[in-house]
C-alpha positions in Angstrom: 126.8 -1.5 66.5 124.5 -4.5 67.6 127.4 -6.8 68.8 128.7 -3.9 70.8 125.2 -3.4 72.4 125.0 -7.2 73.3 128.6 -7.0 74.8 127.6 -4.0 76.9 124.4 -5.6 78.1 125.3 -9.4 78.3 125.7 -9.3 82.1 122.2 -8.2 82.6 120.6 -10.2 79.9 121.7 -13.8 78.4 123.7 -13.7 75.0 121.0 -16.1 73.7 118.2 -14.0 74.4 119.9 -10.8 73.1 121.1 -12.4 69.8 117.5 -13.7 69.3 116.1 -10.4 69.8 118.3 -8.8 67.4 118.3 -11.8 64.7 122.0 -12.3 64.8 123.7 -15.7 65.7 125.7 -16.5 68.8 128.6 -17.9 66.8 128.8 -14.6 65.0 128.8 -12.5 68.3 131.5 -14.9 69.7 133.5 -14.5 66.5 133.3 -10.6 66.8 134.7 -10.7 70.3 137.6 -12.7 69.2 138.2 -10.6 66.0 141.4 -8.7 66.1 141.1 -4.8 66.1 140.8 -3.4 62.6 143.5 -1.1 61.3 140.9 1.9 61.1 139.9 1.0 64.8 143.6 1.1 65.9 144.1 4.3 64.0 141.0 5.7 66.0 142.5 4.8 69.3 145.9 6.5 68.2 144.1 9.7 67.4 142.1 9.6 70.6 145.4 9.5 72.7 146.7 12.4 70.7 143.5 14.3 70.9 143.4 14.3 74.5 146.7 15.4 74.7 146.3 18.4 72.4 142.9 19.3 73.8 144.4 19.4 77.4 147.5 21.3 76.1 145.6 23.8 74.4 143.4 24.9 77.5 140.7 22.6 76.2 139.7 25.5 73.9 140.0 23.8 70.6 137.0 22.3 68.6 137.0 20.0 66.0 138.3 22.5 63.2 141.5 23.5 65.2 142.1 19.8 66.5 141.9 18.5 63.2 144.5 21.3 62.0 146.8 20.7 65.0 146.8 17.0 64.3 147.6 17.4 60.6 150.4 19.6 61.4 151.6 17.0 63.9 151.6 14.4 61.0 148.3 12.5 61.6 146.3 11.6 58.7 142.6 12.3 59.5 139.6 14.1 58.4 137.6 16.8 60.3 134.5 14.5 60.1 136.5 11.7 62.0 137.8 14.0 64.6 134.2 15.5 65.2 133.1 11.8 65.6 136.0 10.9 68.0 135.3 14.1 70.2 131.9 12.9 70.7 133.0 9.5 71.7 135.6 11.2 74.1 132.9 13.5 75.3 135.5 16.6 74.8 134.4 19.9 73.2 135.7 23.4 72.7 135.4 25.4 76.2 133.7 28.2 74.3 130.8 26.1 73.4 127.6 27.3 74.5 129.0 30.6 76.1 127.9 33.1 73.6 125.0 33.7 71.3 125.2 36.0 68.3 123.3 39.3 68.8 124.1 41.6 65.9 123.6 45.3 67.0 124.2 44.6 70.8 127.1 47.4 70.8 127.0 50.8 69.5 129.9 52.6 68.2 130.2 56.2 67.1 132.6 57.9 64.8 134.3 61.3 64.9 137.5 60.6 62.8 135.8 58.5 60.2 136.4 55.0 59.3 139.6 55.0 57.3 140.1 51.3 57.9 136.9 50.5 55.7 138.4 52.3 52.7 141.6 50.3 52.8 142.4 46.8 51.3 143.4 44.2 53.6 146.9 44.5 54.9 149.8 42.8 53.0 152.4 43.0 55.9 152.7 43.6 59.5 152.6 47.1 60.9 150.2 48.4 58.2 146.9 48.5 60.2 146.2 48.2 63.9 143.2 48.2 66.1 142.7 49.0 69.6 140.2 48.2 72.3 139.7 47.6 76.0 137.5 45.4 78.2 136.8 45.1 82.0 138.0 42.0 84.2 136.4 41.1 87.3 138.2 39.8 90.5 137.3 39.1 94.1 138.4 42.7 94.9 136.7 44.5 92.2 137.1 45.6 88.5 139.8 46.6 86.4 140.6 47.4 82.8 142.6 45.8 80.1 143.3 47.4 76.7 145.1 46.1 73.7 146.6 46.9 70.2 146.2 44.1 67.7 147.8 44.0 64.3 145.5 43.1 61.6 147.9 41.3 59.4 149.3 38.9 62.0 146.5 39.0 64.3 149.3 39.3 66.9 148.5 41.4 70.2 151.5 44.0 69.8 150.7 46.0 72.9 148.6 45.8 76.2 148.0 47.6 79.4 146.1 47.3 82.8 144.5 49.9 84.8 142.1 50.2 87.6 140.8 53.6 85.9 139.1 53.8 82.5 140.6 56.7 81.1 143.3 57.7 78.3 146.2 56.7 80.4 145.1 53.1 79.8 144.9 53.2 76.2 148.0 55.2 75.7 150.1 52.7 77.7 148.9 50.0 75.5 149.8 52.0 72.5 153.1 53.0 73.8 154.0 49.4 74.3 153.1 48.5 70.7 155.0 51.4 69.3 158.1 50.3 71.3 158.1 46.6 70.5 156.7 46.6 66.9 157.4 50.0 65.3 154.6 50.4 62.7 155.1 51.1 59.0 154.7 54.7 57.8 151.1 55.9 57.7 149.8 52.8 59.7 146.3 53.0 60.2 145.1 53.0 64.1 141.3 52.0 64.3 139.3 52.1 67.5 135.7 52.8 68.6 134.5 56.1 69.7 135.1 55.8 73.3 136.4 59.0 75.1 139.6 56.9 75.9 140.6 57.0 72.2 138.8 60.3 71.4 140.6 62.2 74.1 143.1 65.0 73.1 146.0 63.4 74.9 145.4 60.2 73.0 144.8 61.7 69.7 148.0 63.7 69.9 149.9 60.6 70.8 148.4 58.8 67.4 149.3 61.8 65.3 152.9 62.3 66.7 153.5 58.6 66.1 152.7 59.0 62.5 149.6 56.8 62.6 146.4 57.5 60.8 143.4 57.9 63.0 140.3 55.7 62.3 137.2 55.2 64.3 134.0 52.9 63.9 131.1 54.2 62.2 127.7 54.7 64.2 125.8 51.5 64.5 128.6 49.4 62.9 130.2 47.4 65.8 131.7 45.0 63.2 134.0 47.8 62.3 136.2 46.9 65.1 135.4 43.1 65.0 139.0 41.8 65.1 139.6 43.4 68.5 136.3 42.1 69.7 137.1 38.7 68.6 140.3 38.5 70.6 138.6 39.6 73.8 135.7 37.0 73.1 138.3 34.4 72.9 140.3 35.4 75.9 137.1 35.5 78.1 135.7 32.3 76.7 139.0 30.4 77.1 140.4 32.1 80.2 138.3 34.6 82.1 134.8 32.8 82.3 136.5 29.6 83.9 138.2 31.5 86.9 137.5 34.1 89.4 140.7 35.7 90.3 141.6 36.8 93.8 143.0 40.1 92.8 144.2 42.3 89.6 147.8 40.9 90.1 146.8 37.2 89.7 144.6 38.2 86.9 147.1 40.2 85.0 149.6 37.2 85.3 147.2 34.8 83.7 146.1 37.2 81.0 149.7 37.9 80.0 150.5 34.2 80.0 147.2 33.7 77.7 148.4 36.4 75.5 151.7 34.9 74.8 150.0 31.6 74.2 147.8 33.4 71.9 150.5 35.0 69.9 153.1 32.0 69.8 150.9 28.9 69.9 147.1 29.3 69.4 146.0 28.2 65.8 144.0 31.0 64.3 141.2 30.0 61.7 141.8 33.4 59.9 145.3 32.7 59.5 145.0 29.3 57.7 145.3 27.6 61.1 148.8 29.2 62.0 149.7 31.1 65.1 150.2 34.8 64.7 153.8 34.3 65.2 154.3 31.4 62.7 152.1 33.1 60.4 154.3 36.1 60.2 157.5 34.0 59.8 155.9 32.2 56.9 155.0 35.5 55.1 158.3 37.1 55.8 
């Protein structure tokens, strides 16, 4: 806005000169300065205050879409376009911005059990379809591994485990936790990639003894296990890439805290911007 530019620069240049350059009257400029703030502008300021609190509270992870939904759920009337504009004014953005580029075909997964998940419709309740995956975490003292089990209906992390070794004990521990905390429905599909940690005899026996149906990603189809990959992407972008942990004890504490936050509070775009826990309650 012209008047705002004049106000910003009037200490450096005279108001008379600036008004002449922009072909506006000085009386108009001084009238603008004394004019009370519009209702629209007042609501912008209220939204800005709420946005800064929400953005900080959600680990600076929310972009315009999630901030918009969080504000709407808190009772504010606003549009996504307005939130995007106000985020630019506040110079805040999602902590994930610019961290990743989409590179299809970057990972290769191979199947020995067949992709049973691809043959099924989307789940209609919790405990019908699970996926498992693991990733590595770096600390100042070295690397360790983190495995999860994710429910595809609620997107809740139902089981997790940590280990300094990459083996079937890691993935079995995560599955044991899931089976104990959230017993699945009969014939629940358990999907994973073709890693030896999931193809090992000990792991296959646990899956079959638990009444789960084994499913594995097809060769050259990394998107078969996209939901688990998506969780790790979120966790690393919002937590891991912002801190180098001293040791695995510190890292585990932060990861568990993030996982609880993810399950209970974080709004999920695939769940109509509900948290996994709230989504399960709404669908019960």
